[in-house]
N, C-alpha and C positions, 0 to 999 in steps of 0.2 A: 504494500500500500504506500502510495506517495503522500507525504504530509508536508506542510509548510509551517515554519516557525512563525508565531504571531508577532515576535519582536524583531528578528533580524531578516525575515522573509527568505531564509535558507530552506531549500527543498531537500528532504531526506526520504529515504525508503525504509520502512519498518515492516517486519513480518506481519502477515495477516492474522496469525494466531496469538499475538501479544494482547494482553488486556487493554493496553492503550489504544490499539487499533480497533478493537471491538467497541470500546467506548465512543471513539470518534465516528464509527460507522452507525451505531445504534442511536446515539444522542448527539445531534449536530451542535448543541450548545457547548460541548466540551471542545477545548482548543488544545493545540500541540505547542510545546516549547522545547527547543533543542537542548541538549545537555550543556552546551557552552553557556547559553543564556541562563539556564537554571542555576548553574554553579556560580556565575557572575552575580546574579541577584542574591543568592544565599550568602556569598562572601560580603557583599555590600550591606546586607541586613545585619549580619553579625558585627560588622564594624560599627554600624550605627547603634546597635544595642550596647556595645562595649563602651561607648562614650558616656553613657549615663543620662543622656538627654532624650533618649528614644524609649518609649514605653510600649511594650507589647501587651495588648489586652486580648487574652485568649481564654476561652472557656474549655474545660476538659483537659485532655492530655497534651503535653507539648511535643513537638516534633523532635526527632533524634538529633538533628543538626543544631537545635537551639540549646541543648543541654551542655 
């Protein structure tokens, strides 16, 4: 399945059997983000959190990358 990143517009191919491909096929509201953009956003979020000026308001369990 060919997918396009919503941030950088890079076109990638993912296997049809992956859960992400099934979500994109069955629910058009889901969007795809490439690994490079996902890592970049995670790194910048962690840097903002470490400054102490950024507050994360979450309910429930925190993600592994925030711990």
